[in-house]
Jmol script that loads the backbone (N, CA, C; Angstrom):
load data "model"
ATOM      1  N   MET A   1      32.487 132.748  -6.000  1.00  0.00           N
ATOM      2  CA  MET A   1      31.928 131.637  -5.269  1.00  0.00           C
ATOM      3  C   MET A   1      31.540 132.123  -3.873  1.00  0.00           C
ATOM      4  N   GLU A   2      30.322 131.867  -3.503  1.00  0.00           N
ATOM      5  CA  GLU A   2      29.828 132.337  -2.218  1.00  0.00           C
ATOM      6  C   GLU A   2      29.749 131.189  -1.222  1.00  0.00           C
ATOM      7  N   LEU A   3      29.955 131.526   0.033  1.00  0.00           N
ATOM      8  CA  LEU A   3      29.830 130.531   1.092  1.00  0.00           C
ATOM      9  C   LEU A   3      28.381 130.471   1.561  1.00  0.00           C
ATOM     10  N   GLY A   4      27.939 129.259   1.836  1.00  0.00           N
ATOM     11  CA  GLY A   4      26.576 129.099   2.340  1.00  0.00           C
ATOM     12  C   GLY A   4      26.476 129.523   3.793  1.00  0.00           C
ATOM     13  N   ILE A   5      25.369 130.093   4.160  1.00  0.00           N
ATOM     14  CA  ILE A   5      25.153 130.534   5.537  1.00  0.00           C
ATOM     15  C   ILE A   5      24.276 129.498   6.224  1.00  0.00           C
ATOM     16  N   LYS A   6      24.772 129.014   7.339  1.00  0.00           N
ATOM     17  CA  LYS A   6      24.007 128.020   8.102  1.00  0.00           C
ATOM     18  C   LYS A   6      23.075 128.705   9.081  1.00  0.00           C
ATOM     19  N   LYS A   7      21.912 128.140   9.216  1.00  0.00           N
ATOM     20  CA  LYS A   7      21.001 128.633  10.235  1.00  0.00           C
ATOM     21  C   LYS A   7      21.419 128.068  11.582  1.00  0.00           C
ATOM     22  N   LYS A   8      21.308 128.855  12.628  1.00  0.00           N
ATOM     23  CA  LYS A   8      21.804 128.428  13.928  1.00  0.00           C
ATOM     24  C   LYS A   8      20.913 127.416  14.618  1.00  0.00           C
ATOM     25  N   GLY A   9      19.651 127.438  14.442  1.00  0.00           N
ATOM     26  CA  GLY A   9      18.763 126.521  15.162  1.00  0.00           C
ATOM     27  C   GLY A   9      17.910 125.690  14.229  1.00  0.00           C
ATOM     28  N   GLY A  10      18.441 125.326  13.096  1.00  0.00           N
ATOM     29  CA  GLY A  10      17.646 124.679  12.082  1.00  0.00           C
ATOM     30  C   GLY A  10      17.130 123.299  12.429  1.00  0.00           C
ATOM     31  N   ASN A  11      17.996 122.390  12.822  1.00  0.00           N
ATOM     32  CA  ASN A  11      17.586 121.008  13.027  1.00  0.00           C
ATOM     33  C   ASN A  11      17.702 120.573  14.477  1.00  0.00           C
ATOM     34  N   ARG A  12      17.274 121.372  15.371  1.00  0.00           N
ATOM     35  CA  ARG A  12      17.310 120.983  16.783  1.00  0.00           C
ATOM     36  C   ARG A  12      16.211 119.990  17.056  1.00  0.00           C
ATOM     37  N   ARG A  13      16.581 118.934  17.771  1.00  0.00           N
ATOM     38  CA  ARG A  13      15.602 117.903  18.110  1.00  0.00           C
ATOM     39  C   ARG A  13      15.316 117.989  19.592  1.00  0.00           C
ATOM     40  N   LEU A  14      14.077 118.172  19.925  1.00  0.00           N
ATOM     41  CA  LEU A  14      13.670 118.297  21.321  1.00  0.00           C
ATOM     42  C   LEU A  14      13.446 116.917  21.923  1.00  0.00           C
ATOM     43  N   PRO A  15      13.802 116.721  23.193  1.00  0.00           N
ATOM     44  CA  PRO A  15      13.542 115.416  23.827  1.00  0.00           C
ATOM     45  C   PRO A  15      12.053 115.252  24.135  1.00  0.00           C
ATOM     46  N   THR A  16      11.642 114.013  24.213  1.00  0.00           N
ATOM     47  CA  THR A  16      10.249 113.745  24.562  1.00  0.00           C
ATOM     48  C   THR A  16      10.056 113.921  26.061  1.00  0.00           C
ATOM     49  N   ILE A  17       8.867 114.279  26.450  1.00  0.00           N
ATOM     50  CA  ILE A  17       8.567 114.468  27.867  1.00  0.00           C
ATOM     51  C   ILE A  17       8.576 113.127  28.583  1.00  0.00           C
ATOM     52  N   SER A  18       8.022 112.100  27.942  1.00  0.00           N
ATOM     53  CA  SER A  18       7.993 110.783  28.591  1.00  0.00           C
ATOM     54  C   SER A  18       9.399 110.209  28.733  1.00  0.00           C
ATOM     55  N   GLY A  19      10.270 110.438  27.757  1.00  0.00           N
ATOM     56  CA  GLY A  19      11.652 109.978  27.869  1.00  0.00           C
ATOM     57  C   GLY A  19      12.403 110.686  28.974  1.00  0.00           C
ATOM     58  N   PHE A  20      12.189 111.999  29.083  1.00  0.00           N
ATOM     59  CA  PHE A  20      12.840 112.766  30.138  1.00  0.00           C
ATOM     60  C   PHE A  20      12.336 112.348  31.517  1.00  0.00           C
ATOM     61  N   LEU A  21      11.022 112.106  31.642  1.00  0.00           N
ATOM     62  CA  LEU A  21      10.473 111.630  32.916  1.00  0.00           C
ATOM     63  C   LEU A  21      11.003 110.242  33.263  1.00  0.00           C
ATOM     64  N   SER A  22      11.168 109.399  32.264  1.00  0.00           N
ATOM     65  CA  SER A  22      11.738 108.072  32.489  1.00  0.00           C
ATOM     66  C   SER A  22      13.156 108.184  33.034  1.00  0.00           C
ATOM     67  N   PHE A  23      13.943 109.087  32.457  1.00  0.00           N
ATOM     68  CA  PHE A  23      15.312 109.295  32.920  1.00  0.00           C
ATOM     69  C   PHE A  23      15.342 109.831  34.350  1.00  0.00           C
ATOM     70  N   LEU A  24      14.488 110.801  34.662  1.00  0.00           N
ATOM     71  CA  LEU A  24      14.447 111.354  36.018  1.00  0.00           C
ATOM     72  C   LEU A  24      13.992 110.318  37.040  1.00  0.00           C
ATOM     73  N   ILE A  25      12.983 109.532  36.692  1.00  0.00           N
ATOM     74  CA  ILE A  25      12.499 108.498  37.605  1.00  0.00           C
ATOM     75  C   ILE A  25      13.576 107.449  37.848  1.00  0.00           C
ATOM     76  N   ALA A  26      14.311 107.087  36.808  1.00  0.00           N
ATOM     77  CA  ALA A  26      15.382 106.102  36.965  1.00  0.00           C
ATOM     78  C   ALA A  26      16.502 106.651  37.854  1.00  0.00           C
ATOM     79  N   LEU A  27      16.822 107.940  37.705  1.00  0.00           N
ATOM     80  CA  LEU A  27      17.849 108.532  38.564  1.00  0.00           C
ATOM     81  C   LEU A  27      17.414 108.589  40.023  1.00  0.00           C
ATOM     82  N   VAL A  28      16.155 108.951  40.266  1.00  0.00           N
ATOM     83  CA  VAL A  28      15.644 108.996  41.634  1.00  0.00           C
ATOM     84  C   VAL A  28      15.630 107.597  42.235  1.00  0.00           C
ATOM     85  N   SER A  29      15.230 106.618  41.457  1.00  0.00           N
ATOM     86  CA  SER A  29      15.197 105.241  41.936  1.00  0.00           C
ATOM     87  C   SER A  29      16.604 104.724  42.233  1.00  0.00           C
ATOM     88  N   LEU A  30      17.553 105.051  41.368  1.00  0.00           N
ATOM     89  CA  LEU A  30      18.935 104.639  41.590  1.00  0.00           C
ATOM     90  C   LEU A  30      19.516 105.302  42.828  1.00  0.00           C
ATOM     91  N   ALA A  31      19.208 106.569  43.026  1.00  0.00           N
ATOM     92  CA  ALA A  31      19.684 107.263  44.221  1.00  0.00           C
ATOM     93  C   ALA A  31      19.069 106.681  45.485  1.00  0.00           C
ATOM     94  N   GLY A  32      17.780 106.362  45.451  1.00  0.00           N
ATOM     95  CA  GLY A  32      17.127 105.751  46.610  1.00  0.00           C
ATOM     96  C   GLY A  32      17.698 104.387  46.940  1.00  0.00           C
ATOM     97  N   LEU A  33      17.988 103.610  45.915  1.00  0.00           N
ATOM     98  CA  LEU A  33      18.591 102.297  46.144  1.00  0.00           C
ATOM     99  C   LEU A  33      19.994 102.429  46.720  1.00  0.00           C
ATOM    100  N   ASN A  34      20.768 103.376  46.220  1.00  0.00           N
ATOM    101  CA  ASN A  34      22.115 103.589  46.749  1.00  0.00           C
ATOM    102  C   ASN A  34      22.091 104.065  48.196  1.00  0.00           C
ATOM    103  N   VAL A  35      21.173 104.931  48.532  1.00  0.00           N
ATOM    104  CA  VAL A  35      21.058 105.400  49.923  1.00  0.00           C
ATOM    105  C   VAL A  35      20.680 104.244  50.837  1.00  0.00           C
ATOM    106  N   ALA A  36      19.751 103.405  50.377  1.00  0.00           N
ATOM    107  CA  ALA A  36      19.339 102.254  51.183  1.00  0.00           C
ATOM    108  C   ALA A  36      20.497 101.275  51.364  1.00  0.00           C
ATOM    109  N   LEU A  37      21.321 101.101  50.347  1.00  0.00           N
ATOM    110  CA  LEU A  37      22.482 100.215  50.479  1.00  0.00           C
ATOM    111  C   LEU A  37      23.560 100.825  51.365  1.00  0.00           C
ATOM    112  N   LEU A  38      23.742 102.139  51.305  1.00  0.00           N
ATOM    113  CA  LEU A  38      24.778 102.782  52.108  1.00  0.00           C
ATOM    114  C   LEU A  38      24.447 102.802  53.593  1.00  0.00           C
ATOM    115  N   ILE A  39      23.173 102.947  53.947  1.00  0.00           N
ATOM    116  CA  ILE A  39      22.824 102.964  55.368  1.00  0.00           C
ATOM    117  C   ILE A  39      22.560 101.556  55.889  1.00  0.00           C
ATOM    118  N   LYS A  40      22.764 100.565  55.013  1.00  0.00           N
ATOM    119  CA  LYS A  40      22.645  99.141  55.359  1.00  0.00           C
ATOM    120  C   LYS A  40      21.273  98.814  55.952  1.00  0.00           C
ATOM    121  N   GLU A  41      20.277  99.282  55.267  1.00  0.00           N
ATOM    122  CA  GLU A  41      18.896  99.006  55.676  1.00  0.00           C
ATOM    123  C   GLU A  41      18.575  97.549  55.347  1.00  0.00           C
ATOM    124  N   LYS A  42      17.977  96.840  56.287  1.00  0.00           N
ATOM    125  CA  LYS A  42      17.667  95.434  56.052  1.00  0.00           C
ATOM    126  C   LYS A  42      16.486  95.259  55.115  1.00  0.00           C
ATOM    127  N   VAL A  43      15.537  96.166  55.185  1.00  0.00           N
ATOM    128  CA  VAL A  43      14.378  96.098  54.300  1.00  0.00           C
ATOM    129  C   VAL A  43      14.392  97.363  53.441  1.00  0.00           C
ATOM    130  N   PHE A  44      14.567  97.178  52.127  1.00  0.00           N
ATOM    131  CA  PHE A  44      14.593  98.317  51.223  1.00  0.00           C
ATOM    132  C   PHE A  44      13.181  98.837  51.006  1.00  0.00           C
ATOM    133  N   PRO A  45      13.050 100.130  50.793  1.00  0.00           N
ATOM    134  CA  PRO A  45      11.725 100.649  50.449  1.00  0.00           C
ATOM    135  C   PRO A  45      11.280 100.100  49.094  1.00  0.00           C
ATOM    136  N   GLY A  46      10.087  99.567  49.042  1.00  0.00           N
ATOM    137  CA  GLY A  46       9.596  98.932  47.826  1.00  0.00           C
ATOM    138  C   GLY A  46       9.381  99.894  46.677  1.00  0.00           C
ATOM    139  N   VAL A  47       9.175 101.170  46.991  1.00  0.00           N
ATOM    140  CA  VAL A  47       8.947 102.149  45.935  1.00  0.00           C
ATOM    141  C   VAL A  47      10.184 102.292  45.064  1.00  0.00           C
ATOM    142  N   PHE A  48      11.366 102.323  45.676  1.00  0.00           N
ATOM    143  CA  PHE A  48      12.595 102.530  44.929  1.00  0.00           C
ATOM    144  C   PHE A  48      13.057 101.273  44.199  1.00  0.00           C
ATOM    145  N   ILE A  49      12.573 100.118  44.609  1.00  0.00           N
ATOM    146  CA  ILE A  49      13.047  98.875  44.010  1.00  0.00           C
ATOM    147  C   ILE A  49      12.121  98.369  42.917  1.00  0.00           C
ATOM    148  N   ILE A  50      10.837  98.418  43.132  1.00  0.00           N
ATOM    149  CA  ILE A  50       9.910  97.789  42.194  1.00  0.00           C
ATOM    150  C   ILE A  50       9.090  98.820  41.411  1.00  0.00           C
ATOM    151  N   GLN A  51       8.374  99.685  42.104  1.00  0.00           N
ATOM    152  CA  GLN A  51       7.385 100.523  41.418  1.00  0.00           C
ATOM    153  C   GLN A  51       8.011 101.584  40.507  1.00  0.00           C
ATOM    154  N   LEU A  52       8.991 102.328  40.999  1.00  0.00           N
ATOM    155  CA  LEU A  52       9.568 103.385  40.172  1.00  0.00           C
ATOM    156  C   LEU A  52      10.286 102.858  38.935  1.00  0.00           C
ATOM    157  N   PRO A  53      11.099 101.792  39.020  1.00  0.00           N
ATOM    158  CA  PRO A  53      11.697 101.288  37.777  1.00  0.00           C
ATOM    159  C   PRO A  53      10.686 100.761  36.761  1.00  0.00           C
ATOM    160  N   ILE A  54       9.577 100.201  37.226  1.00  0.00           N
ATOM    161  CA  ILE A  54       8.555  99.729  36.286  1.00  0.00           C
ATOM    162  C   ILE A  54       7.894 100.919  35.585  1.00  0.00           C
ATOM    163  N   VAL A  55       7.604 101.977  36.336  1.00  0.00           N
ATOM    164  CA  VAL A  55       7.030 103.184  35.725  1.00  0.00           C
ATOM    165  C   VAL A  55       8.026 103.804  34.747  1.00  0.00           C
ATOM    166  N   GLY A  56       9.301 103.854  35.134  1.00  0.00           N
ATOM    167  CA  GLY A  56      10.334 104.376  34.245  1.00  0.00           C
ATOM    168  C   GLY A  56      10.513 103.532  32.998  1.00  0.00           C
ATOM    169  N   PHE A  57      10.358 102.224  33.133  1.00  0.00           N
ATOM    170  CA  PHE A  57      10.470 101.320  31.985  1.00  0.00           C
ATOM    171  C   PHE A  57       9.369 101.608  30.965  1.00  0.00           C
ATOM    172  N   PHE A  58       8.133 101.738  31.429  1.00  0.00           N
ATOM    173  CA  PHE A  58       7.029 101.978  30.507  1.00  0.00           C
ATOM    174  C   PHE A  58       7.081 103.387  29.905  1.00  0.00           C
ATOM    175  N   LEU A  59       7.521 104.362  30.680  1.00  0.00           N
ATOM    176  CA  LEU A  59       7.680 105.704  30.116  1.00  0.00           C
ATOM    177  C   LEU A  59       8.806 105.740  29.084  1.00  0.00           C
ATOM    178  N   GLY A  60       9.877 104.971  29.315  1.00  0.00           N
ATOM    179  CA  GLY A  60      10.960 104.882  28.335  1.00  0.00           C
ATOM    180  C   GLY A  60      10.511 104.215  27.053  1.00  0.00           C
ATOM    181  N   LEU A  61       9.693 103.174  27.168  1.00  0.00           N
ATOM    182  CA  LEU A  61       9.148 102.535  25.970  1.00  0.00           C
ATOM    183  C   LEU A  61       8.247 103.499  25.207  1.00  0.00           C
ATOM    184  N   LEU A  62       7.456 104.262  25.921  1.00  0.00           N
ATOM    185  CA  LEU A  62       6.594 105.243  25.284  1.00  0.00           C
ATOM    186  C   LEU A  62       7.420 106.330  24.594  1.00  0.00           C
ATOM    187  N   GLY A  63       8.523 106.720  25.209  1.00  0.00           N
ATOM    188  CA  GLY A  63       9.391 107.739  24.614  1.00  0.00           C
ATOM    189  C   GLY A  63      10.156 107.257  23.403  1.00  0.00           C
ATOM    190  N   LEU A  64      10.337 105.941  23.265  1.00  0.00           N
ATOM    191  CA  LEU A  64      11.037 105.422  22.092  1.00  0.00           C
ATOM    192  C   LEU A  64      10.193 105.485  20.829  1.00  0.00           C
ATOM    193  N   PHE A  65       8.887 105.425  20.959  1.00  0.00           N
ATOM    194  CA  PHE A  65       8.009 105.403  19.803  1.00  0.00           C
ATOM    195  C   PHE A  65       7.518 106.804  19.451  1.00  0.00           C
ATOM    196  N   THR A  66       8.453 107.695  19.214  1.00  0.00           N
ATOM    197  CA  THR A  66       8.118 109.051  18.803  1.00  0.00           C
ATOM    198  C   THR A  66       8.824 109.350  17.491  1.00  0.00           C
ATOM    199  N   ARG A  67       8.274 110.259  16.749  1.00  0.00           N
ATOM    200  CA  ARG A  67       8.887 110.660  15.484  1.00  0.00           C
ATOM    201  C   ARG A  67       9.360 112.101  15.601  1.00  0.00           C
ATOM    202  N   ARG A  68      10.460 112.359  14.951  1.00  0.00           N
ATOM    203  CA  ARG A  68      11.045 113.698  14.888  1.00  0.00           C
ATOM    204  C   ARG A  68      11.380 114.276  16.259  1.00  0.00           C
ATOM    205  N   ARG A  69      11.666 113.421  17.175  1.00  0.00           N
ATOM    206  CA  ARG A  69      12.077 113.859  18.507  1.00  0.00           C
ATOM    207  C   ARG A  69      13.322 113.086  18.916  1.00  0.00           C
ATOM    208  N   SER A  70      14.088 113.648  19.810  1.00  0.00           N
ATOM    209  CA  SER A  70      15.283 112.983  20.306  1.00  0.00           C
ATOM    210  C   SER A  70      14.885 111.881  21.282  1.00  0.00           C
ATOM    211  N   ARG A  71      15.489 110.727  21.119  1.00  0.00           N
ATOM    212  CA  ARG A  71      15.180 109.588  21.982  1.00  0.00           C
ATOM    213  C   ARG A  71      16.278 109.326  23.003  1.00  0.00           C
ATOM    214  N   LEU A  72      17.183 110.273  23.191  1.00  0.00           N
ATOM    215  CA  LEU A  72      18.328 110.062  24.069  1.00  0.00           C
ATOM    216  C   LEU A  72      17.910 109.792  25.507  1.00  0.00           C
ATOM    217  N   TYR A  73      17.049 110.621  26.065  1.00  0.00           N
ATOM    218  CA  TYR A  73      16.611 110.431  27.447  1.00  0.00           C
ATOM    219  C   TYR A  73      15.782 109.166  27.605  1.00  0.00           C
ATOM    220  N   ALA A  74      15.015 108.823  26.585  1.00  0.00           N
ATOM    221  CA  ALA A  74      14.212 107.605  26.648  1.00  0.00           C
ATOM    222  C   ALA A  74      15.112 106.380  26.699  1.00  0.00           C
ATOM    223  N   ILE A  75      16.184 106.374  25.922  1.00  0.00           N
ATOM    224  CA  ILE A  75      17.110 105.234  25.917  1.00  0.00           C
ATOM    225  C   ILE A  75      17.827 105.135  27.257  1.00  0.00           C
ATOM    226  N   TRP A  76      18.284 106.265  27.785  1.00  0.00           N
ATOM    227  CA  TRP A  76      18.962 106.251  29.081  1.00  0.00           C
ATOM    228  C   TRP A  76      18.021 105.821  30.206  1.00  0.00           C
ATOM    229  N   GLY A  77      16.816 106.339  30.209  1.00  0.00           N
ATOM    230  CA  GLY A  77      15.845 105.967  31.239  1.00  0.00           C
ATOM    231  C   GLY A  77      15.472 104.502  31.155  1.00  0.00           C
ATOM    232  N   LEU A  78      15.290 103.996  29.938  1.00  0.00           N
ATOM    233  CA  LEU A  78      14.951 102.597  29.743  1.00  0.00           C
ATOM    234  C   LEU A  78      16.093 101.694  30.196  1.00  0.00           C
ATOM    235  N   SER A  79      17.318 102.039  29.839  1.00  0.00           N
ATOM    236  CA  SER A  79      18.450 101.191  30.230  1.00  0.00           C
ATOM    237  C   SER A  79      18.687 101.214  31.737  1.00  0.00           C
ATOM    238  N   LEU A  80      18.545 102.363  32.377  1.00  0.00           N
ATOM    239  CA  LEU A  80      18.708 102.418  33.836  1.00  0.00           C
ATOM    240  C   LEU A  80      17.596 101.653  34.552  1.00  0.00           C
ATOM    241  N   SER A  81      16.387 101.734  34.032  1.00  0.00           N
ATOM    242  CA  SER A  81      15.278 100.998  34.646  1.00  0.00           C
ATOM    243  C   SER A  81      15.471  99.491  34.502  1.00  0.00           C
ATOM    244  N   ILE A  82      15.927  99.061  33.339  1.00  0.00           N
ATOM    245  CA  ILE A  82      16.199  97.629  33.134  1.00  0.00           C
ATOM    246  C   ILE A  82      17.317  97.177  34.059  1.00  0.00           C
ATOM    247  N   PHE A  83      18.356  98.005  34.210  1.00  0.00           N
ATOM    248  CA  PHE A  83      19.444  97.659  35.122  1.00  0.00           C
ATOM    249  C   PHE A  83      18.940  97.509  36.552  1.00  0.00           C
ATOM    250  N   LEU A  84      18.098  98.435  36.997  1.00  0.00           N
ATOM    251  CA  LEU A  84      17.589  98.364  38.369  1.00  0.00           C
ATOM    252  C   LEU A  84      16.712  97.134  38.585  1.00  0.00           C
ATOM    253  N   LEU A  85      15.893  96.812  37.600  1.00  0.00           N
ATOM    254  CA  LEU A  85      15.047  95.625  37.731  1.00  0.00           C
ATOM    255  C   LEU A  85      15.875  94.338  37.724  1.00  0.00           C
ATOM    256  N   LEU A  86      16.902  94.270  36.862  1.00  0.00           N
ATOM    257  CA  LEU A  86      17.770  93.090  36.846  1.00  0.00           C
ATOM    258  C   LEU A  86      18.592  92.975  38.128  1.00  0.00           C
ATOM    259  N   PHE A  87      19.054  94.105  38.649  1.00  0.00           N
ATOM    260  CA  PHE A  87      19.801  94.101  39.898  1.00  0.00           C
ATOM    261  C   PHE A  87      18.937  93.580  41.042  1.00  0.00           C
ATOM    262  N   THR A  88      17.686  94.024  41.079  1.00  0.00           N
ATOM    263  CA  THR A  88      16.766  93.569  42.118  1.00  0.00           C
ATOM    264  C   THR A  88      16.494  92.077  41.992  1.00  0.00           C
ATOM    265  N   LEU A  89      16.267  91.610  40.770  1.00  0.00           N
ATOM    266  CA  LEU A  89      16.021  90.190  40.548  1.00  0.00           C
ATOM    267  C   LEU A  89      17.226  89.345  40.952  1.00  0.00           C
ATOM    268  N   LEU A  90      18.415  89.761  40.558  1.00  0.00           N
ATOM    269  CA  LEU A  90      19.618  89.004  40.926  1.00  0.00           C
ATOM    270  C   LEU A  90      19.886  89.058  42.421  1.00  0.00           C
ATOM    271  N   MET A  91      19.552  90.167  43.064  1.00  0.00           N
ATOM    272  CA  MET A  91      19.732  90.276  44.502  1.00  0.00           C
ATOM    273  C   MET A  91      18.793  89.322  45.246  1.00  0.00           C
ATOM    274  N   VAL A  92      17.557  89.209  44.768  1.00  0.00           N
ATOM    275  CA  VAL A  92      16.602  88.302  45.402  1.00  0.00           C
ATOM    276  C   VAL A  92      17.014  86.854  45.180  1.00  0.00           C
ATOM    277  N   VAL A  93      17.426  86.512  43.964  1.00  0.00           N
ATOM    278  CA  VAL A  93      17.844  85.135  43.669  1.00  0.00           C
ATOM    279  C   VAL A  93      19.077  84.752  44.467  1.00  0.00           C
ATOM    280  N   SER A  94      20.039  85.648  44.570  1.00  0.00           N
ATOM    281  CA  SER A  94      21.245  85.323  45.339  1.00  0.00           C
ATOM    282  C   SER A  94      20.965  85.256  46.839  1.00  0.00           C
ATOM    283  N   SER A  95      20.013  86.041  47.321  1.00  0.00           N
ATOM    284  CA  SER A  95      19.693  85.953  48.755  1.00  0.00           C
ATOM    285  C   SER A  95      18.943  84.671  49.083  1.00  0.00           C
ATOM    286  N   LEU A  96      18.230  84.112  48.124  1.00  0.00           N
ATOM    287  CA  LEU A  96      17.537  82.839  48.356  1.00  0.00           C
ATOM    288  C   LEU A  96      18.501  81.661  48.366  1.00  0.00           C
ATOM    289  N   SER A  97      19.680  81.837  47.800  1.00  0.00           N
ATOM    290  CA  SER A  97      20.628  80.732  47.753  1.00  0.00           C
ATOM    291  C   SER A  97      21.483  80.618  49.016  1.00  0.00           C
ATOM    292  N   ILE A  98      21.310  81.517  49.974  1.00  0.00           N
ATOM    293  CA  ILE A  98      22.079  81.472  51.217  1.00  0.00           C
ATOM    294  C   ILE A  98      21.465  80.427  52.143  1.00  0.00           C
ATOM    295  N   ASN A  99      22.306  79.563  52.663  1.00  0.00           N
ATOM    296  CA  ASN A  99      21.855  78.539  53.602  1.00  0.00           C
ATOM    297  C   ASN A  99      22.083  79.087  55.017  1.00  0.00           C
ATOM    298  N   TYR A 100      21.001  79.408  55.719  1.00  0.00           N
ATOM    299  CA  TYR A 100      21.125  80.011  57.046  1.00  0.00           C
ATOM    300  C   TYR A 100      21.564  78.999  58.094  1.00  0.00           C
ATOM    301  N   LYS A 101      21.015  77.813  58.022  1.00  0.00           N
ATOM    302  CA  LYS A 101      21.374  76.796  59.005  1.00  0.00           C
ATOM    303  C   LYS A 101      22.060  75.635  58.291  1.00  0.00           C
ATOM    304  N   PRO A 102      23.275  75.329  58.662  1.00  0.00           N
ATOM    305  CA  PRO A 102      23.984  74.234  57.978  1.00  0.00           C
ATOM    306  C   PRO A 102      23.431  72.868  58.322  1.00  0.00           C
TER     307      PRO A 102
END
end "model"
wireframe off; spacefill off
backbone 0.3
color backbone group
């Protein structure tokens, strides 16, 4: 009885470029938002709050619709972008509920 020999690189799945870009954009956006929160900036840069997560969201959606490729980075980028957009929306809604003058 002989043992089967496995090939070392047989079924490697490469990540999609759009999924990887979505993940990188989401990380940069998250880092920019954290820096803005840590330095207590009153006006956040709009690029890190609105534009980059939207671009990351669409790139993550594009990365999900691929065949024979790994979708790991696309899922992570999409989820981080959705989190950033929801965080921004909840932050705006909660700031509108503050009564400045009683």
